[in-house]
N, C-alpha and C positions, 0 to 999 in steps of 0.2 A: 503493500500498501504505500502511495506516496504521499508527501504532504499537501495538506490542503490548499487548494490555488487560492491566491487571495482575491475577495471579492472587491472590483475595483468600481472608483463612482462611476455613476453612471457619464459624464463629461468624459471622463480618458478612454473607457469604453466605447465611444460612439467615434473619439478622435482617431484608436486603434481601426474601427470599422470602417469609418472614410476611408482610412490610408489603404484596405484591404480593398474596399471597392474602387479606390484609383486604380492601384494594382491591374484590377480582374479589367476594369475599362480601356484601359493603354493595352491591354495583351489581348483580350477576347470579347468586345464589349457584345458581341452578336449573341454570346451565354446569359450576357446579364439584359438585354432587351429582350431574347425570347424566352426566357424564365420571368422576368416580368410581367409579360405580355399573358401567359399562361396563367399565371396566380390571378392576375386581373380576370382575367375570362371567366377563371373557373369560382371566382367568387360571385360576378354580377350574371352569369347564364342562369344561375335556378331564379331569379328574381322576374324575369321574362316570363317564361311559360307561369309562372305562380300569378301574377297580376292577370294573365286570362283565364287560367284556371276558376279564379274569383268573379270574374265577370260572366264566364259560362255558367257556373252556379247560378250567380244571383239572377240571370236570364233565364234560367231554368222556373227558379222560385217565383220570379216573379211577372212572368209573363213577358219577358223580352223578346229581341231577336237569338233563337237558340243557332241557328245554323251558321250566322256571322258569327258569333262568339267563339262556335267549335271551330271553323275554319281559320277564325285568328289564333285560338290558342295551337292548333296543330302546326299553321305557321310560324309560330311563333318559338314551338318546341323546337322544329325541324331546323329553323336560324340557329337556335342556339348549340344546337347539338352539332350543325355544320361548322359553325364559327370554333367551337371547342373543339372538335376533330382535327381541323385547317391550325390551329394554333399549336395544338399538342404534336402534332407530326413537323412542324417546321423549329418547334423546341429540341424534339428528338434529334433532329437532324443537327441543330447548333450544337448542343451538348456532345451526340456522339463526336461529331468532327473537330471541336473548339475545344472541349472541357479539359480532358484529358491531355492533349498533347499544350494547351496554355499553361495549364498548370507545371508542366514538365519543363515550358520553357522559360518560365519564371527562375528557374532554380538554376538550369542548364546555363541561364543567362548568367546568372551571380558566378556559378562555378568557371565557366568560360574568362569570366572578368577579372577572376579572385588571382591574388598572387598564390604562387604553386605552393607556396610554403602553408599558405592558409588551407590551401585543399587539403595538401598533405598531413595538416594539424589532428591529431584523433578527437580532440575537444571539437572542431568544426564536424569532423566526421558523423560525431556521436549526434549530437546536434540537427543533422539532417535525418540523421535517423529515425530521433526522436520524433521528427516533425512527420516524417513518412509513417509510421508507426501510429502516431493520433490519429492520421487521416483514414489509415487500414480500420482503426480499433473502432472509433466511434462517429469518424467526420468531421471531429474538432479543427477548428484551422482555417485556414484559407478559403476553402471550400465551403465550408460552412457560411461565411461570410454570404457571399451572391444569394444562398439560401436563405438567411435570414431577411436579407433586404426583399427577396420576391414574396415570401411568407408575410411580412409586415404590410407591404402593399396590397398584396390579395386581403388581408385583414380589414385593410383600412378603405378597399372598395367594398367589401361586403357590409362594414359598418355605414357606407354612404348610400348603398342599395338599398337597405332594411331603412334607413331615417325617410327614405323618398316615397317606403310605400307604405310607412306605420305613420306617417306625422297627422294623417284625415282619423286614425283610433281616438287621439286624442283632443280633434278640433270637434268632430261629429259630436253633437250633444243624445243624450236620451230626452225624447220629449217630454215636456212639461205635465205634471200629473200622472206620469208614470213614477209604481212603486220603486222602480232602480232611477231615480233622477238624482239619488245620492252621489251616483257615479261622475257626474258633474261638476262634484264641488272640488276648486283647487286642491284642497288637501287629498281628497284620493289619488289626483293625478299626481301630484308629490310624490304620494307613495308609493306608487309603481314606478316612477323614477328614481327615488331612493332603493325599491328594492333591486332595480337593474344595477343600479352603482353598485350597491353592497354585495350582488353575489357574482357582479363579473370580476371586482376586485378581490373578494375571499376565494371564487375561483382560480382566478390566475397567481394568487399569494401561494395555494396549496401547490398548482403545478409548478412554480418558480421553486418552492423547495423542494418536490421531488426531483426534479431538474438539476438544482444545488446539488445532487448528490453526486453528480458528476464528476463537479470538481474535487471529489475527497478522493477518488482513486484514479489510479493510471495503469490502464489495462495494455500499456504498449508493449511490457516485456512478456505477459503472456500472449499478446497477439504475434510478439517477435516468435514464441516458440511454436505456436500454432501455426506459422507461416513458413519456418522450418521443416516441421516433421510432416506436414500432411502435402507442401507443394516443393519447396525446394531439395531436401533430400532425396524423396521420392521422384523427380521428374529430372534433376540435372543429368544429364547423359555421361559427365565423368564420373559421377559417383555410382552409375550401375553396376560396372564390372565387383566392386566391392560389395555392395549390397548383394549381388547374387551368391557371391563367393563365401563371404561370410554368414549368408542369412539374416542380413543386418534388418529386414523387413516387419520380424516379430519384435525385435529392441526396439526400432523405432515407435511401432504401434503403440507398444508398452509406455515407452517414453512419452508418447504425444497425451495417452490416458492421462499419468501420472501429472502431465504440466497443465490440462486441463483441471484439476482438482487443486492446482494451487491458489494460493491469495491471489497471485497476481494475473491469472487468467481472466478470461470473459465467461468462464464456465458455470454452471448452476449453483458449483459448492465454493466459488470466488465470492471475495468481498461486496463486489457488486450485486453477485447473482442473487446473495442474499439480504441484500437492501432491495431488490428487486422484488423478492417475497415479502418482505417487511416492510418497513417506514416509507420505502420512495412508492414502493406498490398501493400501499393505504394512502398516502398523500395523494394519488396520481386519482384514483377512484374515488377520493373523497369530492375532489375537484369535478369530477363528472357530475357526483349527483348532487353540487350545489349547483351547477349548469342546468340540470333537470329540472330540480325544483323549482328555479325560475320559469322555466318553460310549462309547469304546470301551474302557476298563476299567472302568466300571460293568459293560458288556455279558459282560466278561471273568469279575468276580469275582461276579455274579450267575448266570451261566451254572455256574460250580462249583458256586456252592452246590447251583443244582437238582441239578447231576449227583450231588452227593454225598448227596443223597436231604433235604437241609433244609426243603424246600416243592414243589409241582408244578411242574410246569413253565408252567403258566398263569398260574402268579406271576412269572415271568422277565418277563412283559410289563409288569405293573403296576412293578413296581421297577426297570427299568430306562429306565419311562418316567417314574416319579417323581422320580427320581436326574438325570435330565435337565433334568427341570423344575426341581429344587432349584438345579443349577447355573445354567442361564440365570437364573432368578429371583433369585440372590443377584449373579449377574454384572453383570445390568440393574440391581439395586440399586445397586451400586457406580456403576454407569456413570450414574444418574440424582443419583447425589451431585456428580460430575464435571460433570455437565450443568447441577444447580443454580449449582455455581460460576462456571462459563463464563457463563450467563445472568447472572448478577448482575453481573459488570461491565458488561453492556449495560445493566441496569436502572438504571445510574446517569443514564443519560439521561433517563428517563422521570421519577425522582425529583428529576432536576435541573429538569425542567421545572413538577412539579407543586409542587414549594417555593419556585417563585418569588413573593417577597414581594410586597403589595401598599405602596408607598409613600405612597400619597396620603392625607391626612389626612381621614375621609369626614363632619367635624364632627357637629354635636347639634342646633343650632339649625334652627326650620321656618321656610320661607319664608311672607311674608306673603301670604295669599289675599285680594289686595286686588281689592273689585269694582270699584275706578275704575282697576286697571293702573297705579298711579302706581308705576311702578319706575325708580330710576334707576340708570345703568352706569358707573362712570368706573375708567379705566387711571391707574392712578397711577405712574408712572417703570418702568413695564414694561420688562423685558427677558428673551430667551429663547432659551435653546439647546438643539438636543436631543441627547439622552446621547449619548455617543461622539465627540464633534466638538467644536471649539474654537470655532465660527463662530456667531456671532451671527445668528439669524433673524430678533429684533424685538431695538430698541436703543433704551430711553429712550422709549416710547410714552406720551404723554398724552392722552389723551380721555375727553368725558365725552358722554353722550347719554340725552335722556330719553323717555316710554314717547309711544308717538304718534308720533314723529319717522322719518323716511326717508333711512337716511345710507346714501352708497355707498362703496365701498371699492374704490379704483381701482389701478391701477399694472402695471409689467411682470411677466413671469411670474420668480416667484423672488424677488421685493420683499418676501412675509412675510402675503399677504393672507391665505392660508388657514392661517398660522399663527396669524395674529388670532383666527381665529375657534375657531379647537381652543382658545385660551386663554380666549375669552370662554365657550363653552359647558364648559369645564371637563373638557376631553380630557385636556390638561395644565394643570400648575400653573406658573406664572414661574419662571423662575430667578432673579430680580430685580423689584423693587418688589411691586404687590399691585393685585389688582382688586376694587373695591368695589361691592356693591347696597347700594342705599340707605342706604350709609356704613358698610356692615359688608363685613371683608373676606369674599368666599365662601367660603374655606376654612373657613369657622366656619359654613356650611349643611350641612344633610344632603343627601349628596351626590345622590340620587336625587331629592329635593324640589327643589336647583337646576338638575339637570337637565331636568325637567320644564316648568321657564318656555320651554323654548326648542323651536320647529318646526324644523328644518332639511333644505335639499334641498340634497345637498352633490353636486360637479361630475362623480362616478361614482356618482349613486346606482342603486340598485336594486331592481327587483322581482321579486316572488316566483313561482314557478308555480303559483298557490294562487289562488283565485276573486276577482273584481275588488274586491268588495266587503271582501273580507278584506283585498287591500290598499292600499285606501282606510284601514281604522280600524286597520290592523296588529293585529287580533284576529280570532280565530274568531266571535264574539259581537258583534254590534254593531249600532249604529241605524241600521237600512234607509233610512229616511227623510232621515236625517242626511248618510247615505254620497251620496246620490243629488243632496241640493240641493250639496253641497260639490263633486260632479263636473260640475254643471252652472254653480257660479261658475267651475270652473277651464276653462271651454269644452270638455268630453267629453259634455255634452248629447245633441247629435246621433247622437255615436258610439252611446252607451250604446243609444240608441233601436233599434242595428240589431243590436246584440249578441243571440244566440239566447238567452239563459237570464238576460240581463240581470246583475245584481250577480251572478248565482251562474257566471258564465260564467269559466271559467280562463282564463288567461291563460298563455300558450305551451302546448308541448304535450310536456313531460316525462311528465307524468301523466297527462292525457287527450288523447285522438286530437281531440275538438272543442273543444282551447283553440286561443285565438285568438292571432295574432303581431299585437304592437302596433309603429306605427311609433316612431320616434324621438320625434317632436312628441306622438306621443298618450302615450308613456311619462311624457314631461315632465309633461303633462297630470294625468296621475295621481299624479306624486308632489307638483304643487302640489294637487291634492285632498285628500290626507294632511295634507298642511302646515295647511290649514283644517278638516280633521275634528279636528285634536289639538286647536286653539282655544289655543294657547300663547300669553302676553303677547308674545314676542318670534319673529320670523320671519326666516329666514336663507338667502337665496340665494345657492350659493358657486358661480356659472358655471354654474345646470345649463343653460343654452339656449348654451353654446359652439359646439356643430354649427351651429346654425341662421346664417342671416345676419345682418347689423347692422339692417336693416329689421325683420325678423321676431321678432328678439331683444326689440328695444326694443317691439314690439307687446304682447311675452309680458310684461313687464315694467311696460307702463304698464296693461294690462288688470287685472295682479295687484295693482298699487298702489290700482287702486278698488276691491278687493274686501277688502282686510287692515283696513279699517276703524280701529279705533282701536287696535290694534297697533304696536307697533314693529317695522319692518322694515328691515333689512339685507341691502343689494344686493353682493353682488361679480361685477364685469365687466371682461374687458381691452379692453371697445368702450364709449366714453366716452358715444357718442351715446343708448346705453341706459339713463344715471342721469341725466340732464338733469331729470327729473321730482324728483331727490331735494331733499328740505329741505340736507344738507350731504354735502358729498365728502370724503372723508380719501384724499389720494394718499399713495401707500407706495413707498419708493424705498430698497434695499438694506436692508430691515428698519427703517425709519425714516419716520415720520410730516414729511413734507416741507412738505406745504401742506394745508391746511384752509378748507373755504368752501364757497359754493354755484358752480353752474355759471357762471353771469354773470360773478362776479366774478373766478374761478380762470381762465378763457376770456381774459381781457384783462389778467392779470398775468403778466408773465414767470416762466418757469418750467418744472416737470416738466409739470404739469397743458397746459400751453397746448401745450408741443411734443409731448407723445401729441396733442392734439384735432388741429393741424397733419398730423400724420403720418397720421392716420387719417380727417381731411375728405374725403378722396376716397371713399368708403363711405359719407357721408352727407349729399354735395353735396343729394341730391335731397329730404332733409326738410330742410333750410335752405331750399331754392326754397319 
């Protein structure tokens, strides 16, 4: 059970809701407009046939033109139903087309505009997960904003329609001399108004008290468990082999049942489940009882006035329906105010995420577009630690390398190799020291300009379920001849010739039944072709071949070294035999560069490199021979 959500003052809750609505209006105004139209039409539509039904009954009882009223009733009912159906179809189409993409785009746009260090921060990832789980669990958050506004508009329309149809109930008097003429007394009318106000206020208060229980419970952990056990674990293809081999389906089912019994779940035995059977359910029931008690009083008052001769018997139907709609509309309107305040508390998570600031300076200098690719990178006393930790990932790193060189970065896991690349590509800024490009601190360059100098294959690189050519070019429109050339250089030419649609062949089968599944080695070649297509001055390979055996990895690196031409290449590998061809090798250990030099010199020098080489020698003795 989470801490109780703070109950916000109405002004602050309204301000948060307005901000949420402005986000929706900017991203998907169609969803707002169609939702408002749907609720408004649904609120007003019943009043049209109600009015003509009363006229028909009055015509029957009073000898009026029955056929005219009957046809008018049928036309009104048909018009109301037709308008409702059309608006419902429109709203369904708008929501299906725009709601989910718009919600995703709001957060994707934020993620794409954030500093990488902000995306990489576990706290921010946890916050985004919290937002998603709240949406999946109970719909609280940004999605509820437009629903609350639409339902509030519908309630207001219901009130206005009811007032239009019920005002004559209070203005038409019982004829003088009738024993029921006392119903004309102002106190009687005031009593009805007071009864209406009291029942509406009490019903809304009880409903809001019931709804307030949602503030006290956080079902996100339970929803996370439910999603994992019932959807993710069972449906993700890469888990299927383990699940089958170890018969984990029974284990997952048992775990899911246990999760549904936990306090944090939304099962019948959870905290919120017990509240639903207890106080929350009782309060909701009491709210309904109060509303129906008022409807009973309306029936009595209207029936007595009709009996006294104030209006025809058919008008009883109109007035009862209108006043019942009035009570419901007012009660719903007050309930939406309560929902607005409840939801505003959960909106804090959304706004906390959207308001995450970018702390990295973007720079203003443009990088030199040098045809000779003469770029020099220098790490000058660079130290770095990740946010939220006191452990140094890099410490006092000093290094310089020029264009056209081949640098290998080696070391044990956790020695700082990948962190070094993140700083080089300016995914993070150093905690201490500076990184220079041609003698200028890289923070002074325009961020996108500097980033364009690098083409990287990360160790956990990803390809998209899109056409092969688009994966190579990282774009929809691209130079086909150049893409084919890059694939050929990367060793993918034979496989390309076999593909049914060449560069237009879709990778994987998420979107096309005719998509092809590529092996790990083939995926690596496509990733290498992507590096070549970008044609950046610096190429970085961050253990993209870690799954290959030592000989195969060395073959990939050696071949790639032959085709990078005059570019600067940086290779990260945990297998030293793959980097023997490099001009220089930097040996990392516990965040420091402990050795630097070429392979022949380092292997003869007692130290970390020699120890690693001897430990791995058994894997490449064949190469040595």
